[in-house]
PDB file of the backbone (N, CA, C, O) and the ligand in Angstrom, with CONECT records:
HET     ZN  A 101       1
ATOM      1  N   UNK A   1     100.133  90.925 139.435  1.00  0.00           N
ATOM      2  CA  UNK A   1      98.989  90.724 138.542  1.00  0.00           C
ATOM      3  C   UNK A   1      98.080  91.959 138.505  1.00  0.00           C
ATOM      4  O   UNK A   1      97.570  92.337 137.451  1.00  0.00           O
ATOM      5  N   UNK A   2      97.890  92.574 139.672  1.00  0.00           N
ATOM      6  CA  UNK A   2      97.062  93.775 139.760  1.00  0.00           C
ATOM      7  C   UNK A   2      97.591  94.878 138.843  1.00  0.00           C
ATOM      8  O   UNK A   2      96.823  95.607 138.215  1.00  0.00           O
ATOM      9  N   UNK A   3      98.919  94.980 138.782  1.00  0.00           N
ATOM     10  CA  UNK A   3      99.561  96.006 137.989  1.00  0.00           C
ATOM     11  C   UNK A   3      99.255  95.817 136.500  1.00  0.00           C
ATOM     12  O   UNK A   3      98.988  96.782 135.784  1.00  0.00           O
ATOM     13  N   UNK A   4      99.298  94.582 136.053  1.00  0.00           N
ATOM     14  CA  UNK A   4      99.034  94.271 134.648  1.00  0.00           C
ATOM     15  C   UNK A   4      97.589  94.602 134.299  1.00  0.00           C
ATOM     16  O   UNK A   4      97.315  95.172 133.243  1.00  0.00           O
ATOM     17  N   UNK A   5      96.662  94.241 135.193  1.00  0.00           N
ATOM     18  CA  UNK A   5      95.244  94.516 134.961  1.00  0.00           C
ATOM     19  C   UNK A   5      95.010  96.031 134.892  1.00  0.00           C
ATOM     20  O   UNK A   5      94.250  96.512 134.051  1.00  0.00           O
ATOM     21  N   UNK A   6      95.676  96.779 135.791  1.00  0.00           N
ATOM     22  CA  UNK A   6      95.535  98.235 135.802  1.00  0.00           C
ATOM     23  C   UNK A   6      96.118  98.847 134.527  1.00  0.00           C
ATOM     24  O   UNK A   6      95.513  99.729 133.918  1.00  0.00           O
ATOM     25  N   UNK A   7      97.297  98.370 134.133  1.00  0.00           N
ATOM     26  CA  UNK A   7      97.951  98.884 132.926  1.00  0.00           C
ATOM     27  C   UNK A   7      97.104  98.590 131.686  1.00  0.00           C
ATOM     28  O   UNK A   7      96.988  99.420 130.784  1.00  0.00           O
ATOM     29  N   UNK A   8      96.523  97.408 131.661  1.00  0.00           N
ATOM     30  CA  UNK A   8      95.686  97.029 130.530  1.00  0.00           C
ATOM     31  C   UNK A   8      94.459  97.941 130.439  1.00  0.00           C
ATOM     32  O   UNK A   8      94.058  98.341 129.346  1.00  0.00           O
ATOM     33  N   UNK A   9      93.866  98.269 131.595  1.00  0.00           N
ATOM     34  CA  UNK A   9      92.697  99.152 131.630  1.00  0.00           C
ATOM     35  C   UNK A   9      93.063 100.533 131.095  1.00  0.00           C
ATOM     36  O   UNK A   9      92.276 101.152 130.379  1.00  0.00           O
ATOM     37  N   UNK A  10      94.265 101.020 131.444  1.00  0.00           N
ATOM     38  CA  UNK A  10      94.723 102.333 130.970  1.00  0.00           C
ATOM     39  C   UNK A  10      94.881 102.321 129.448  1.00  0.00           C
ATOM     40  O   UNK A  10      94.438 103.241 128.760  1.00  0.00           O
ATOM     41  N   UNK A  11      95.519 101.268 128.937  1.00  0.00           N
ATOM     42  CA  UNK A  11      95.728 101.177 127.486  1.00  0.00           C
ATOM     43  C   UNK A  11      94.399 101.125 126.737  1.00  0.00           C
ATOM     44  O   UNK A  11      94.218 101.763 125.700  1.00  0.00           O
ATOM     45  N   UNK A  12      93.487 100.353 127.290  1.00  0.00           N
ATOM     46  CA  UNK A  12      92.170 100.222 126.680  1.00  0.00           C
ATOM     47  C   UNK A  12      91.464 101.581 126.633  1.00  0.00           C
ATOM     48  O   UNK A  12      90.850 101.935 125.626  1.00  0.00           O
ATOM     49  N   UNK A  13      91.558 102.336 127.731  1.00  0.00           N
ATOM     50  CA  UNK A  13      90.921 103.649 127.801  1.00  0.00           C
ATOM     51  C   UNK A  13      91.553 104.597 126.785  1.00  0.00           C
ATOM     52  O   UNK A  13      90.855 105.393 126.158  1.00  0.00           O
ATOM     53  N   UNK A  14      92.876 104.513 126.622  1.00  0.00           N
ATOM     54  CA  UNK A  14      93.585 105.370 125.663  1.00  0.00           C
ATOM     55  C   UNK A  14      93.089 105.092 124.246  1.00  0.00           C
ATOM     56  O   UNK A  14      92.793 106.013 123.485  1.00  0.00           O
ATOM     57  N   UNK A  15      93.002 103.810 123.909  1.00  0.00           N
ATOM     58  CA  UNK A  15      92.566 103.427 122.571  1.00  0.00           C
ATOM     59  C   UNK A  15      91.131 103.900 122.334  1.00  0.00           C
ATOM     60  O   UNK A  15      90.794 104.367 121.245  1.00  0.00           O
ATOM     61  N   UNK A  16      90.299 103.776 123.355  1.00  0.00           N
ATOM     62  CA  UNK A  16      88.914 104.221 123.218  1.00  0.00           C
ATOM     63  C   UNK A  16      88.867 105.724 122.954  1.00  0.00           C
ATOM     64  O   UNK A  16      88.108 106.189 122.103  1.00  0.00           O
ATOM     65  N   UNK A  17      89.690 106.484 123.696  1.00  0.00           N
ATOM     66  CA  UNK A  17      89.738 107.938 123.495  1.00  0.00           C
ATOM     67  C   UNK A  17      90.174 108.272 122.067  1.00  0.00           C
ATOM     68  O   UNK A  17      89.558 109.106 121.403  1.00  0.00           O
ATOM     69  N   UNK A  18      91.243 107.615 121.600  1.00  0.00           N
ATOM     70  CA  UNK A  18      91.745 107.871 120.246  1.00  0.00           C
ATOM     71  C   UNK A  18      90.658 107.549 119.223  1.00  0.00           C
ATOM     72  O   UNK A  18      90.479 108.277 118.246  1.00  0.00           O
ATOM     73  N   UNK A  19      89.937 106.456 119.455  1.00  0.00           N
ATOM     74  CA  UNK A  19      88.878 106.056 118.529  1.00  0.00           C
ATOM     75  C   UNK A  19      87.766 107.101 118.495  1.00  0.00           C
ATOM     76  O   UNK A  19      87.237 107.420 117.430  1.00  0.00           O
ATOM     77  N   UNK A  20      87.415 107.635 119.672  1.00  0.00           N
ATOM     78  CA  UNK A  20      86.347 108.636 119.746  1.00  0.00           C
ATOM     79  C   UNK A  20      86.789 109.925 119.041  1.00  0.00           C
ATOM     80  O   UNK A  20      86.052 110.474 118.221  1.00  0.00           O
ATOM     81  N   UNK A  21      88.013 110.409 119.372  1.00  0.00           N
ATOM     82  CA  UNK A  21      88.526 111.638 118.754  1.00  0.00           C
ATOM     83  C   UNK A  21      88.657 111.454 117.244  1.00  0.00           C
ATOM     84  O   UNK A  21      88.275 112.330 116.469  1.00  0.00           O
ATOM     85  N   UNK A  22      89.203 110.304 116.833  1.00  0.00           N
ATOM     86  CA  UNK A  22      89.343 110.009 115.406  1.00  0.00           C
ATOM     87  C   UNK A  22      87.998 109.991 114.711  1.00  0.00           C
ATOM     88  O   UNK A  22      87.849 110.519 113.609  1.00  0.00           O
ATOM     89  N   UNK A  23      87.025 109.382 115.357  1.00  0.00           N
ATOM     90  CA  UNK A  23      85.680 109.312 114.787  1.00  0.00           C
ATOM     91  C   UNK A  23      85.080 110.693 114.605  1.00  0.00           C
ATOM     92  O   UNK A  23      84.446 110.976 113.589  1.00  0.00           O
ATOM     93  N   UNK A  24      85.286 111.563 115.608  1.00  0.00           N
ATOM     94  CA  UNK A  24      84.771 112.933 115.530  1.00  0.00           C
ATOM     95  C   UNK A  24      85.460 113.685 114.387  1.00  0.00           C
ATOM     96  O   UNK A  24      84.803 114.380 113.611  1.00  0.00           O
ATOM     97  N   UNK A  25      86.801 113.541 114.287  1.00  0.00           N
ATOM     98  CA  UNK A  25      87.557 114.213 113.228  1.00  0.00           C
ATOM     99  C   UNK A  25      87.080 113.784 111.842  1.00  0.00           C
ATOM    100  O   UNK A  25      86.891 114.610 110.948  1.00  0.00           O
ATOM    101  N   UNK A  26      86.891 112.473 111.685  1.00  0.00           N
ATOM    102  CA  UNK A  26      86.420 111.952 110.403  1.00  0.00           C
ATOM    103  C   UNK A  26      85.018 112.501 110.117  1.00  0.00           C
ATOM    104  O   UNK A  26      84.714 112.896 108.991  1.00  0.00           O
ATOM    105  N   UNK A  27      84.174 112.520 111.150  1.00  0.00           N
ATOM    106  CA  UNK A  27      82.817 113.043 110.997  1.00  0.00           C
ATOM    107  C   UNK A  27      82.832 114.492 110.547  1.00  0.00           C
ATOM    108  O   UNK A  27      82.101 114.877 109.635  1.00  0.00           O
ATOM    109  N   UNK A  28      83.688 115.310 111.206  1.00  0.00           N
ATOM    110  CA  UNK A  28      83.791 116.734 110.865  1.00  0.00           C
ATOM    111  C   UNK A  28      84.289 116.887 109.422  1.00  0.00           C
ATOM    112  O   UNK A  28      83.769 117.705 108.663  1.00  0.00           O
ATOM    113  N   UNK A  29      85.301 116.091 109.055  1.00  0.00           N
ATOM    114  CA  UNK A  29      85.864 116.173 107.711  1.00  0.00           C
ATOM    115  C   UNK A  29      84.801 115.858 106.653  1.00  0.00           C
ATOM    116  O   UNK A  29      84.667 116.567 105.656  1.00  0.00           O
ATOM    117  N   UNK A  30      84.060 114.794 106.890  1.00  0.00           N
ATOM    118  CA  UNK A  30      83.020 114.385 105.937  1.00  0.00           C
ATOM    119  C   UNK A  30      81.951 115.468 105.840  1.00  0.00           C
ATOM    120  O   UNK A  30      81.492 115.809 104.750  1.00  0.00           O
ATOM    121  N   UNK A  31      81.562 116.004 107.000  1.00  0.00           N
ATOM    122  CA  UNK A  31      80.539 117.043 107.039  1.00  0.00           C
ATOM    123  C   UNK A  31      81.016 118.313 106.334  1.00  0.00           C
ATOM    124  O   UNK A  31      80.280 118.914 105.552  1.00  0.00           O
ATOM    125  N   UNK A  32      82.275 118.719 106.626  1.00  0.00           N
ATOM    126  CA  UNK A  32      82.848 119.926 106.029  1.00  0.00           C
ATOM    127  C   UNK A  32      82.926 119.776 104.512  1.00  0.00           C
ATOM    128  O   UNK A  32      82.688 120.727 103.767  1.00  0.00           O
ATOM    129  N   UNK A  33      83.254 118.597 104.080  1.00  0.00           N
ATOM    130  CA  UNK A  33      83.339 118.340 102.648  1.00  0.00           C
ATOM    131  C   UNK A  33      81.950 118.407 102.032  1.00  0.00           C
ATOM    132  O   UNK A  33      81.763 118.969 100.953  1.00  0.00           O
ATOM    133  N   UNK A  34      80.995 117.837 102.719  1.00  0.00           N
ATOM    134  CA  UNK A  34      79.604 117.801 102.255  1.00  0.00           C
ATOM    135  C   UNK A  34      79.033 119.211 102.138  1.00  0.00           C
ATOM    136  O   UNK A  34      78.304 119.528 101.198  1.00  0.00           O
ATOM    137  N   UNK A  35      79.384 120.054 103.123  1.00  0.00           N
ATOM    138  CA  UNK A  35      78.854 121.424 103.136  1.00  0.00           C
ATOM    139  C   UNK A  35      79.691 122.377 102.296  1.00  0.00           C
ATOM    140  O   UNK A  35      79.326 123.540 102.127  1.00  0.00           O
ATOM    141  N   UNK A  36      80.806 121.895 101.770  1.00  0.00           N
ATOM    142  CA  UNK A  36      81.618 122.726 100.890  1.00  0.00           C
ATOM    143  C   UNK A  36      82.665 123.559 101.597  1.00  0.00           C
ATOM    144  O   UNK A  36      83.301 124.408 100.972  1.00  0.00           O
ATOM    145  N   UNK A  37      82.863 123.330 102.920  1.00  0.00           N
ATOM    146  CA  UNK A  37      83.897 124.081 103.650  1.00  0.00           C
ATOM    147  C   UNK A  37      85.269 123.675 103.123  1.00  0.00           C
ATOM    148  O   UNK A  37      86.143 124.519 102.926  1.00  0.00           O
ATOM    149  N   UNK A  38      85.449 122.390 102.899  1.00  0.00           N
ATOM    150  CA  UNK A  38      86.669 121.922 102.255  1.00  0.00           C
ATOM    151  C   UNK A  38      86.373 121.827 100.765  1.00  0.00           C
ATOM    152  O   UNK A  38      85.528 121.044 100.330  1.00  0.00           O
ATOM    153  N   UNK A  39      87.080 122.635 100.001  1.00  0.00           N
ATOM    154  CA  UNK A  39      86.758 122.734  98.582  1.00  0.00           C
ATOM    155  C   UNK A  39      87.167 121.503  97.779  1.00  0.00           C
ATOM    156  O   UNK A  39      86.396 120.989  96.968  1.00  0.00           O
ATOM    157  N   UNK A  40      88.367 121.050  98.014  1.00  0.00           N
ATOM    158  CA  UNK A  40      88.794 119.915  97.208  1.00  0.00           C
ATOM    159  C   UNK A  40      88.582 118.604  97.948  1.00  0.00           C
ATOM    160  O   UNK A  40      88.863 118.497  99.142  1.00  0.00           O
ATOM    161  N   UNK A  41      88.093 117.625  97.237  1.00  0.00           N
ATOM    162  CA  UNK A  41      87.865 116.332  97.871  1.00  0.00           C
ATOM    163  C   UNK A  41      89.184 115.631  98.140  1.00  0.00           C
ATOM    164  O   UNK A  41      89.242 114.693  98.935  1.00  0.00           O
ATOM    165  N   UNK A  42      90.257 116.088  97.472  1.00  0.00           N
ATOM    166  CA  UNK A  42      91.582 115.509  97.724  1.00  0.00           C
ATOM    167  C   UNK A  42      92.010 115.817  99.149  1.00  0.00           C
ATOM    168  O   UNK A  42      92.585 114.961  99.821  1.00  0.00           O
ATOM    169  N   UNK A  43      91.735 117.043  99.623  1.00  0.00           N
ATOM    170  CA  UNK A  43      92.077 117.422 100.998  1.00  0.00           C
ATOM    171  C   UNK A  43      91.348 116.530 101.985  1.00  0.00           C
ATOM    172  O   UNK A  43      91.940 116.039 102.947  1.00  0.00           O
ATOM    173  N   UNK A  44      90.065 116.324 101.745  1.00  0.00           N
ATOM    174  CA  UNK A  44      89.270 115.474 102.632  1.00  0.00           C
ATOM    175  C   UNK A  44      89.825 114.055 102.637  1.00  0.00           C
ATOM    176  O   UNK A  44      89.903 113.407 103.681  1.00  0.00           O
ATOM    177  N   UNK A  45      90.206 113.589 101.463  1.00  0.00           N
ATOM    178  CA  UNK A  45      90.735 112.230 101.340  1.00  0.00           C
ATOM    179  C   UNK A  45      92.038 112.093 102.116  1.00  0.00           C
ATOM    180  O   UNK A  45      92.270 111.086 102.786  1.00  0.00           O
ATOM    181  N   UNK A  46      92.896 113.124 102.021  1.00  0.00           N
ATOM    182  CA  UNK A  46      94.166 113.103 102.745  1.00  0.00           C
ATOM    183  C   UNK A  46      93.906 113.087 104.252  1.00  0.00           C
ATOM    184  O   UNK A  46      94.537 112.330 104.990  1.00  0.00           O
ATOM    185  N   UNK A  47      92.967 113.933 104.703  1.00  0.00           N
ATOM    186  CA  UNK A  47      92.639 113.989 106.131  1.00  0.00           C
ATOM    187  C   UNK A  47      92.104 112.650 106.622  1.00  0.00           C
ATOM    188  O   UNK A  47      92.466 112.185 107.703  1.00  0.00           O
ATOM    189  N   UNK A  48      91.249 112.043 105.829  1.00  0.00           N
ATOM    190  CA  UNK A  48      90.681 110.747 106.208  1.00  0.00           C
ATOM    191  C   UNK A  48      91.762 109.675 106.262  1.00  0.00           C
ATOM    192  O   UNK A  48      91.794 108.846 107.171  1.00  0.00           O
ATOM    193  N   UNK A  49      92.646 109.711 105.265  1.00  0.00           N
ATOM    194  CA  UNK A  49      93.734 108.725 105.228  1.00  0.00           C
ATOM    195  C   UNK A  49      94.647 108.898 106.437  1.00  0.00           C
ATOM    196  O   UNK A  49      95.059 107.918 107.059  1.00  0.00           O
ATOM    197  N   UNK A  50      94.964 110.166 106.768  1.00  0.00           N
ATOM    198  CA  UNK A  50      95.830 110.447 107.919  1.00  0.00           C
ATOM    199  C   UNK A  50      95.190 109.950 109.211  1.00  0.00           C
ATOM    200  O   UNK A  50      95.866 109.346 110.044  1.00  0.00           O
ATOM    201  N   UNK A  51      93.891 110.198 109.386  1.00  0.00           N
ATOM    202  CA  UNK A  51      93.196 109.746 110.588  1.00  0.00           C
ATOM    203  C   UNK A  51      93.253 108.230 110.682  1.00  0.00           C
ATOM    204  O   UNK A  51      93.457 107.663 111.756  1.00  0.00           O
ATOM    205  N   UNK A  52      93.069 107.593 109.545  1.00  0.00           N
ATOM    206  CA  UNK A  52      93.070 106.128 109.522  1.00  0.00           C
ATOM    207  C   UNK A  52      94.450 105.578 109.885  1.00  0.00           C
ATOM    208  O   UNK A  52      94.567 104.636 110.669  1.00  0.00           O
ATOM    209  N   UNK A  53      95.490 106.179 109.305  1.00  0.00           N
ATOM    210  CA  UNK A  53      96.863 105.730 109.590  1.00  0.00           C
ATOM    211  C   UNK A  53      97.192 105.940 111.065  1.00  0.00           C
ATOM    212  O   UNK A  53      97.783 105.071 111.708  1.00  0.00           O
ATOM    213  N   UNK A  54      96.804 107.107 111.600  1.00  0.00           N
ATOM    214  CA  UNK A  54      97.051 107.418 113.009  1.00  0.00           C
ATOM    215  C   UNK A  54      96.356 106.402 113.905  1.00  0.00           C
ATOM    216  O   UNK A  54      96.953 105.886 114.850  1.00  0.00           O
ATOM    217  N   UNK A  55      95.090 106.118 113.603  1.00  0.00           N
ATOM    218  CA  UNK A  55      94.320 105.172 114.408  1.00  0.00           C
ATOM    219  C   UNK A  55      94.959 103.784 114.362  1.00  0.00           C
ATOM    220  O   UNK A  55      95.062 103.106 115.384  1.00  0.00           O
ATOM    221  N   UNK A  56      95.385 103.370 113.173  1.00  0.00           N
ATOM    222  CA  UNK A  56      95.999 102.048 113.013  1.00  0.00           C
ATOM    223  C   UNK A  56      97.316 101.981 113.775  1.00  0.00           C
ATOM    224  O   UNK A  56      97.628 100.977 114.415  1.00  0.00           O
ATOM    225  N   UNK A  57      98.089 103.074 113.697  1.00  0.00           N
ATOM    226  CA  UNK A  57      99.388 103.139 114.364  1.00  0.00           C
ATOM    227  C   UNK A  57      99.220 103.070 115.876  1.00  0.00           C
ATOM    228  O   UNK A  57      99.898 102.294 116.549  1.00  0.00           O
ATOM    229  N   UNK A  58      98.310 103.890 116.405  1.00  0.00           N
ATOM    230  CA  UNK A  58      98.087 103.916 117.854  1.00  0.00           C
ATOM    231  C   UNK A  58      97.566 102.560 118.321  1.00  0.00           C
ATOM    232  O   UNK A  58      98.004 102.036 119.345  1.00  0.00           O
ATOM    233  N   UNK A  59      96.629 102.000 117.561  1.00  0.00           N
ATOM    234  CA  UNK A  59      96.091 100.699 117.926  1.00  0.00           C
ATOM    235  C   UNK A  59      97.173  99.641 117.950  1.00  0.00           C
ATOM    236  O   UNK A  59      97.221  98.808 118.855  1.00  0.00           O
ATOM    237  N   UNK A  60      98.035  99.677 116.958  1.00  0.00           N
ATOM    238  CA  UNK A  60      99.095  98.682 116.850  1.00  0.00           C
ATOM    239  C   UNK A  60     100.122  98.835 117.966  1.00  0.00           C
ATOM    240  O   UNK A  60     100.646  97.846 118.477  1.00  0.00           O
ATOM    241  N   UNK A  61     100.409 100.097 118.345  1.00  0.00           N
ATOM    242  CA  UNK A  61     101.409 100.356 119.382  1.00  0.00           C
ATOM    243  C   UNK A  61     100.884 100.066 120.786  1.00  0.00           C
ATOM    244  O   UNK A  61     101.597  99.521 121.629  1.00  0.00           O
ATOM    245  N   UNK A  62      99.621 100.440 121.023  1.00  0.00           N
ATOM    246  CA  UNK A  62      99.077 100.329 122.377  1.00  0.00           C
ATOM    247  C   UNK A  62      98.385  99.005 122.651  1.00  0.00           C
ATOM    248  O   UNK A  62      98.309  98.552 123.793  1.00  0.00           O
ATOM    249  N   UNK A  63      97.878  98.390 121.582  1.00  0.00           N
ATOM    250  CA  UNK A  63      97.092  97.183 121.781  1.00  0.00           C
ATOM    251  C   UNK A  63      98.000  95.982 121.972  1.00  0.00           C
ATOM    252  O   UNK A  63      98.006  95.038 121.183  1.00  0.00           O
ATOM    253  N   UNK A  64      98.767  96.055 123.051  1.00  0.00           N
ATOM    254  CA  UNK A  64      99.712  94.997 123.353  1.00  0.00           C
ATOM    255  C   UNK A  64      99.551  94.550 124.789  1.00  0.00           C
ATOM    256  O   UNK A  64      99.062  95.299 125.634  1.00  0.00           O
ATOM    257  N   UNK A  65      99.960  93.346 125.053  1.00  0.00           N
ATOM    258  CA  UNK A  65      99.895  92.800 126.402  1.00  0.00           C
ATOM    259  C   UNK A  65     100.887  93.555 127.291  1.00  0.00           C
ATOM    260  O   UNK A  65     102.058  93.675 126.930  1.00  0.00           O
ATOM    261  N   UNK A  66     100.442  94.069 128.455  1.00  0.00           N
ATOM    262  CA  UNK A  66     101.362  94.790 129.341  1.00  0.00           C
ATOM    263  C   UNK A  66     102.438  93.878 129.926  1.00  0.00           C
ATOM    264  O   UNK A  66     103.461  94.357 130.417  1.00  0.00           O
ATOM    265  N   UNK A  67     102.215  92.599 129.876  1.00  0.00           N
ATOM    266  CA  UNK A  67     103.179  91.670 130.464  1.00  0.00           C
ATOM    267  C   UNK A  67     104.239  91.205 129.467  1.00  0.00           C
ATOM    268  O   UNK A  67     105.434  91.333 129.732  1.00  0.00           O
ATOM    269  N   UNK A  68     103.811  90.661 128.314  1.00  0.00           N
ATOM    270  CA  UNK A  68     104.784  90.113 127.372  1.00  0.00           C
ATOM    271  C   UNK A  68     104.973  91.009 126.155  1.00  0.00           C
ATOM    272  O   UNK A  68     105.828  90.738 125.312  1.00  0.00           O
ATOM    273  N   UNK A  69     104.172  92.085 126.055  1.00  0.00           N
ATOM    274  CA  UNK A  69     104.232  93.024 124.940  1.00  0.00           C
ATOM    275  C   UNK A  69     103.805  92.392 123.606  1.00  0.00           C
ATOM    276  O   UNK A  69     104.091  92.933 122.538  1.00  0.00           O
ATOM    277  N   UNK A  70     103.133  91.268 123.680  1.00  0.00           N
ATOM    278  CA  UNK A  70     102.637  90.619 122.465  1.00  0.00           C
ATOM    279  C   UNK A  70     101.390  91.324 121.948  1.00  0.00           C
ATOM    280  O   UNK A  70     100.586  91.835 122.727  1.00  0.00           O
ATOM    281  N   UNK A  71     101.238  91.346 120.641  1.00  0.00           N
ATOM    282  CA  UNK A  71     100.079  91.995 120.039  1.00  0.00           C
ATOM    283  C   UNK A  71      98.817  91.206 120.371  1.00  0.00           C
ATOM    284  O   UNK A  71      98.800  89.976 120.311  1.00  0.00           O
ATOM    285  N   UNK A  72      97.756  91.943 120.726  1.00  0.00           N
ATOM    286  CA  UNK A  72      96.545  91.261 121.176  1.00  0.00           C
ATOM    287  C   UNK A  72      95.573  90.965 120.030  1.00  0.00           C
ATOM    288  O   UNK A  72      94.484  90.438 120.256  1.00  0.00           O
ATOM    289  N   UNK A  73      95.968  91.302 118.814  1.00  0.00           N
ATOM    290  CA  UNK A  73      95.140  90.937 117.666  1.00  0.00           C
ATOM    291  C   UNK A  73      93.869  91.740 117.557  1.00  0.00           C
ATOM    292  O   UNK A  73      93.816  92.895 117.981  1.00  0.00           O
ATOM    293  N   UNK A  74      92.856  91.140 116.995  1.00  0.00           N
ATOM    294  CA  UNK A  74      91.626  91.866 116.710  1.00  0.00           C
ATOM    295  C   UNK A  74      90.587  91.680 117.803  1.00  0.00           C
ATOM    296  O   UNK A  74      89.395  91.884 117.575  1.00  0.00           O
ATOM    297  N   UNK A  75      91.030  91.302 118.968  1.00  0.00           N
ATOM    298  CA  UNK A  75      90.093  91.031 120.052  1.00  0.00           C
ATOM    299  C   UNK A  75      89.223  92.232 120.384  1.00  0.00           C
ATOM    300  O   UNK A  75      88.045  92.084 120.708  1.00  0.00           O
ATOM    301  N   UNK A  76      89.807  93.418 120.303  1.00  0.00           N
ATOM    302  CA  UNK A  76      89.097  94.625 120.725  1.00  0.00           C
ATOM    303  C   UNK A  76      87.963  94.983 119.785  1.00  0.00           C
ATOM    304  O   UNK A  76      87.029  95.684 120.173  1.00  0.00           O
ATOM    305  N   UNK A  77      88.038  94.506 118.544  1.00  0.00           N
ATOM    306  CA  UNK A  77      87.034  94.877 117.554  1.00  0.00           C
ATOM    307  C   UNK A  77      85.672  94.286 117.894  1.00  0.00           C
ATOM    308  O   UNK A  77      84.637  94.830 117.509  1.00  0.00           O
ATOM    309  N   UNK A  78      85.680  93.181 118.611  1.00  0.00           N
ATOM    310  CA  UNK A  78      84.402  92.626 119.028  1.00  0.00           C
ATOM    311  C   UNK A  78      83.970  93.254 120.332  1.00  0.00           C
ATOM    312  O   UNK A  78      84.707  94.048 120.915  1.00  0.00           O
ATOM    313  N   UNK A  79      82.799  92.913 120.791  1.00  0.00           N
ATOM    314  CA  UNK A  79      82.339  93.458 122.056  1.00  0.00           C
ATOM    315  C   UNK A  79      82.932  92.676 123.221  1.00  0.00           C
ATOM    316  O   UNK A  79      82.933  93.145 124.359  1.00  0.00           O
ATOM    317  N   UNK A  80      83.425  91.506 122.935  1.00  0.00           N
ATOM    318  CA  UNK A  80      84.038  90.691 123.975  1.00  0.00           C
ATOM    319  C   UNK A  80      85.356  91.294 124.410  1.00  0.00           C
ATOM    320  O   UNK A  80      86.195  91.628 123.573  1.00  0.00           O
ATOM    321  N   UNK A  81      85.546  91.436 125.705  1.00  0.00           N
ATOM    322  CA  UNK A  81      86.831  91.896 126.202  1.00  0.00           C
ATOM    323  C   UNK A  81      87.759  90.700 126.290  1.00  0.00           C
ATOM    324  O   UNK A  81      87.353  89.628 126.738  1.00  0.00           O
ATOM    325  N   UNK A  82      88.998  90.874 125.868  1.00  0.00           N
ATOM    326  CA  UNK A  82      89.933  89.769 126.061  1.00  0.00           C
ATOM    327  C   UNK A  82      90.215  89.626 127.553  1.00  0.00           C
ATOM    328  O   UNK A  82      90.586  90.595 128.215  1.00  0.00           O
ATOM    329  N   UNK A  83      90.042  88.439 128.069  1.00  0.00           N
ATOM    330  CA  UNK A  83      90.260  88.253 129.507  1.00  0.00           C
ATOM    331  C   UNK A  83      91.672  87.761 129.791  1.00  0.00           C
ATOM    332  O   UNK A  83      92.216  87.963 130.877  1.00  0.00           O
ATOM    333  N   UNK A  84      92.247  87.112 128.789  1.00  0.00           N
ATOM    334  CA  UNK A  84      93.606  86.603 128.940  1.00  0.00           C
ATOM    335  C   UNK A  84      94.411  86.950 127.695  1.00  0.00           C
ATOM    336  O   UNK A  84      93.863  87.035 126.596  1.00  0.00           O
ATOM    337  N   UNK A  85      95.720  87.150 127.873  1.00  0.00           N
ATOM    338  CA  UNK A  85      96.598  87.396 126.735  1.00  0.00           C
ATOM    339  C   UNK A  85      96.709  86.109 125.907  1.00  0.00           C
ATOM    340  O   UNK A  85      96.987  85.040 126.450  1.00  0.00           O
ATOM    341  N   UNK A  86      96.487  86.218 124.573  1.00  0.00           N
ATOM    342  CA  UNK A  86      96.576  85.011 123.740  1.00  0.00           C
ATOM    343  C   UNK A  86      98.021  84.515 123.608  1.00  0.00           C
ATOM    344  O   UNK A  86      98.251  83.385 123.178  1.00  0.00           O
ATOM    345  N   UNK A  87      98.983  85.350 123.972  1.00  0.00           N
ATOM    346  CA  UNK A  87     100.390  84.966 123.819  1.00  0.00           C
ATOM    347  C   UNK A  87     100.971  84.323 125.076  1.00  0.00           C
ATOM    348  O   UNK A  87     101.556  83.242 125.016  1.00  0.00           O
ATOM    349  N   UNK A  88     100.802  85.007 126.229  1.00  0.00           N
ATOM    350  CA  UNK A  88     101.426  84.483 127.447  1.00  0.00           C
ATOM    351  C   UNK A  88     100.383  83.984 128.450  1.00  0.00           C
ATOM    352  O   UNK A  88     100.730  83.352 129.448  1.00  0.00           O
ATOM    353  N   UNK A  89      99.101  84.270 128.180  1.00  0.00           N
ATOM    354  CA  UNK A  89      98.035  83.758 129.048  1.00  0.00           C
ATOM    355  C   UNK A  89      97.821  84.511 130.344  1.00  0.00           C
ATOM    356  O   UNK A  89      97.096  84.047 131.224  1.00  0.00           O
ATOM    357  N   UNK A  90      98.463  85.699 130.471  1.00  0.00           N
ATOM    358  CA  UNK A  90      98.290  86.475 131.698  1.00  0.00           C
ATOM    359  C   UNK A  90      96.851  87.017 131.753  1.00  0.00           C
ATOM    360  O   UNK A  90      96.244  87.304 130.722  1.00  0.00           O
ATOM    361  N   UNK A  91      96.329  87.148 132.961  1.00  0.00           N
ATOM    362  CA  UNK A  91      94.976  87.654 133.151  1.00  0.00           C
ATOM    363  C   UNK A  91      94.962  89.162 132.901  1.00  0.00           C
ATOM    364  O   UNK A  91      95.763  89.894 133.483  1.00  0.00           O
ATOM    365  N   UNK A  92      94.059  89.628 132.041  1.00  0.00           N
ATOM    366  CA  UNK A  92      94.027  91.048 131.675  1.00  0.00           C
ATOM    367  C   UNK A  92      92.869  91.802 132.311  1.00  0.00           C
ATOM    368  O   UNK A  92      92.937  93.018 132.489  1.00  0.00           O
ATOM    369  N   UNK A  93      91.815  91.088 132.650  1.00  0.00           N
ATOM    370  CA  UNK A  93      90.619  91.732 133.195  1.00  0.00           C
ATOM    371  C   UNK A  93      90.262  91.075 134.529  1.00  0.00           C
ATOM    372  O   UNK A  93      90.298  89.854 134.682  1.00  0.00           O
ATOM    373  N   UNK A  94      89.919  91.929 135.473  1.00  0.00           N
ATOM    374  CA  UNK A  94      89.556  91.436 136.813  1.00  0.00           C
ATOM    375  C   UNK A  94      88.361  90.493 136.755  1.00  0.00           C
ATOM    376  O   UNK A  94      87.923  89.988 137.788  1.00  0.00           O
TER     377      UNK A  94
HETATM  378 ZN    ZN A 101     101.031  88.457 127.172  1.00  0.00          ZN2+
END
């Protein structure tokens, strides 16, 4: 059980990092576009779309139960931490 809780904490930290980096990238893109560093808005749109797809992909791949590999759904979007896997019921948080 300890192993699952530890693995879950690692996955959660990874997703948080990706979200922070993605947020910064999107922020820079929007700012660069606003200041005219990126000339075409199509480039900015492509960059934003790519960041969004990457974030969705990473979230979908990593946001899984370490025990049964079931998708944990939208639990992370709220401030509530999922304490148990909705699929197999394993304890995820100490
Ligand atoms: Zn599970």
